[in-house]
N, C-alpha and C positions, 0 to 999 in steps of 0.2 A: 504494500500500500504506500501511497505518497507520503502519508503522515509518518509511516515507519521509516522510510528513507530519510525524511527530514530529521527525525529524532535520532537516527543512527542505530535503530534497532532492527535487526534483520531476522528475528525469530530465534536466534541462537541464545544460549544461556550466557550472559555477560554479567560482570560485577556491577554493583550499584554505583560505585565511583565512576566506572567507565561510562555507564549510561548517563549519569549526571553530567560528566564532562562533555559528552557528545551533545546533550541537550543544550548546554550553555553555548557551545559553538554554533549549533543549529539556530538558536534564537538570535544570535548576533548576525548570522548570515541572512536570516529572514527579515530582520529589522533593516539591514542594509538594502535588501532587495525591495522592500516596501518603499523606502525612501527613493530608490532609483525609479520605480514605477510611478511614484507620485510626481517626481520631477519630469518624467516623460509626459505625463498627463498635462502638466502645466504648459510644457512646450507645444504640444499639439493644440491645446486650446488657444494659445497665443498665435500660432500659425494660422488657425482658422480665422481669427479676428483680422489678421493682416491680409489674408486672402480676400476676406469680405470687403475690406477697404479698397484693395487694388481692383476688385471686381467692379465696383461702382465707377472708378475712374476709367477702366478699360471699356466698360459698357457705354459710358458717355462718349468716349472718343469714337467708338464703333458707330453709334447712332449719328454722330455728327459727320462721319466720313461717308456713310452709305449713300446719301443723296448726291454726292459728287462722283462716287465710284460706279454706282449702278448704271447711270446713263451711258458711260463709256463702254461698259460691258455689253449693254443691250445693243449698242451700235454694231459691235463686232459679232454679236450673236445672229445678226441678220445675214451674214455672209454664208454662202453654201459650204457644206462640209463633204469631203470625200476621203474614204479610207484608202490610202496609197501606201505601198511599202516604202521603207526608208528608216533613217536613224530617228529613234524616238527618245526625247529627253524627258525624264521624270523630275519634276521640281517638288520636293517635299518640304513642308513647313511644320517644324516642331519647336520645342522650347529648349532652353539651356538648363533648366532645373527639373528635378523629378518630384516625387511625393505628390503626384497629381493623378493617381489612378492610371487608367490605360490610355490616356490621351495621346501620348507620344508613341506608344507601341502600336496603336491603331493605324497611325499614319505610316509608320515603318512597315507594318504588316501588309497594308494595301499597296505600298510602293513596291515591296518585294514581290508580291503576287503579280502585279502588273508587269514588272520587268520579266519575270519568269514566263508569263503568258505570251508576251510579245516576242521573246526570244524563241519560244516554241513555234511561233509562226514564221520564223526566219528573219525577223527584224533585229537590228542592232539597237541596243539601249544605252543611254548615258544617264547620269544622275547629277543633279544640282540640288542643294538643300540649304535650309536655314535652321539652325538649332543644333546644339551638341548632342542631344539625346538621340535624334534620328540618325545622325552621322555615326555615332558609336554603335548602334544596332546594325546598320547596313554595311559598315565598313568591313566587317569580318567576312562577309560572303560576297559582297558586290563592290569591293574596294577598287577593282580595276575599271569600274564604270564611272568613277567620280571624275568630274571636271572642275567644278567650283563648289565650295561650301562656305557658308557665312555663319560664324559662331560668335557668342557673347553679344548678340544684338540687344539683349534685354538689359544690358548694363546702363544704357542710356535710353531716355524716352523715345519710343518709336515714332517716327514722323514720315511724311511723304518723301522727304529727301532720302531717307534710308532706303525706301522702296525704289526710288529713282536710281540709286547707285547699283542696286541689284539688277534693275532692268537694263542698265548699260552693259553689265556683264552678260546678260542673256542675249542682247543684240549682238555683242561681239562674238559669241559662239555660233551665231547663225543656225539655230535649230531648225531641222526640217519639220519635225512635229513636236509639240509641247503638251505635256500633261501636268497639271498642278494638283497635288494631293494635299489636302488640308482638312481641318475640322470646321464644320459649319455649325454655328451656334443656333440652338433651337429654344432652350429654356435653361433655367438654373440646374435642372436635373437631367438634361438630355442634350446630346449633340450628335451630328452625323459626320462620319468620315467619308469625304467625297473625292472623286478623281475628275476634275474639271478639264475639259479639252479646250486649249487656247489656240487661237488662230495665229500662225506664224507668218513672217514676211515671205518665206519660201513658198508657203501654200498659196498666198495671194498672187505670187508671180505666175503660178501655174493654173490659176483660177480662170474660168471662162469669163471673158470681158463683159459679155452681155449680162450674165448673172451678177457680176460685180456691180455694174452700173445700175441694175435694177434694184439692188439692195441699198445702194448709196444715194440714189437720186432723191430720196425723200428728205435728205438733208442738204443744206446750202453751205458751201465751203468758200472761204475767202482768205488767201488766194485759192487756186484750184486744188482739188483733192490730190492730184498727182504731185503737186509741189510740196504739200505738207504731209503726205502720207507716211514718210519715214518717221518724222517727229511724232505724228499721231499714233503710230504703231508702238513706239517706245513709251509714249504716255499711257497707252493701253496696257502694256506689260506692267508698268509701275502701279497703275490703278488696280489691276487684278491682284498683284502681290500685296498691295497695301490693304485692300479689303479682306483678303484671305488671312493675312497675319493678324489683323485686329479681331476677326471672328475667332481665330485660333487662340488668341490671348484670353478672350472672355471665356471660352470653353475650358481653357487650362485653369483659370482661377476658380470657376464654378466646380470643376472636378476636384481641385485641391481642397476646397471647403468641405466637400463630401468625404474625401479621404481622411482629412484631419478629424472630422466629426466621428467617423468610424473608428479611427485610432484612439480617440479619447474614450469612446465607449468601451473598446476592448481593454484599454488600460484600467478603467474602472472595474470591469469584471475580473481582471487579473488581480487587482488590488484586493478585492473582496475574497478571492480564493486564498491568496497569500495570508491575509489577515486571519482567515479561518484556521489555516494550518498553524499560524503563529500562536493563536489563542489555545489551540489544542496542545501544542508543545509546552506552552507556559503552564497550562493546567496540569499536564502530566508531570512536569518538573515539581510543581507544588505538591502534588499527590505523593510523589516519590519521597520528598523531604518529610512530609507528614508521616509516611509509613516508617521511615527510618527513626523519627523521634519516638513514635509509639512503640516500635520494636525495642528501642533502647530503654524506654521507661519500663516496659514489661520485663526486660531482662534484669533490671535492678530490683 
């Protein structure tokens, strides 16, 4: 039994002094473990409160950014899509920190599955990513597919300028096909891991001109669309990354709140079990001492 192991009694016949010594040592160890679990509980509660404060800030930034990001994405969604063979670049968005449930693992898992699926079709895959957690998971098995990775982005407040720097690197690599894997925020208790298909400049070059004009004629461009298209496409990459990153940040903080709440609950349950064992050991020690006193008095 657990209490027997804690007390140091394994069913064998041992002397009273030996049992008492083991009980004292066990009580000290249990007391130290109770303090450790109590400190852990305080830390998880504090982390939950910090995550709640960050969640409000990230959610506010996400809601402010969506009205500017969504129209650009809707513009490029009008363009026709065709599945053609070629090099496919997977862009994964994760965080630099853990302790947030399965948020980062979900992105890494979907990215890994997509690369394996495309390679099974005969296509070549490459990987670009934001966040140390996703890079650490994928580097072990797909390290040779890596082109650019961006880590420690969370050390400074995320802005559109950060997304623009990443967009410049994407433009420099000239991807034939681009897939963006990220977490889409739904509510405080739910998120979806999605693989969004982005329109690349290489795809536009091979696109049917009549279909392209039909999709873009509903908008007015000054100067002409062909003069500003390269800049507009880079702006589209930045907007896509900016929106996905902000939604991923909100999903991360909401998942961290849930993870820390569960950790605090588990710490409370563990503390109750250890306290029960501690009380049993203490009572057994008192009972042993009383038996020794009574036995001594009877002998006299």
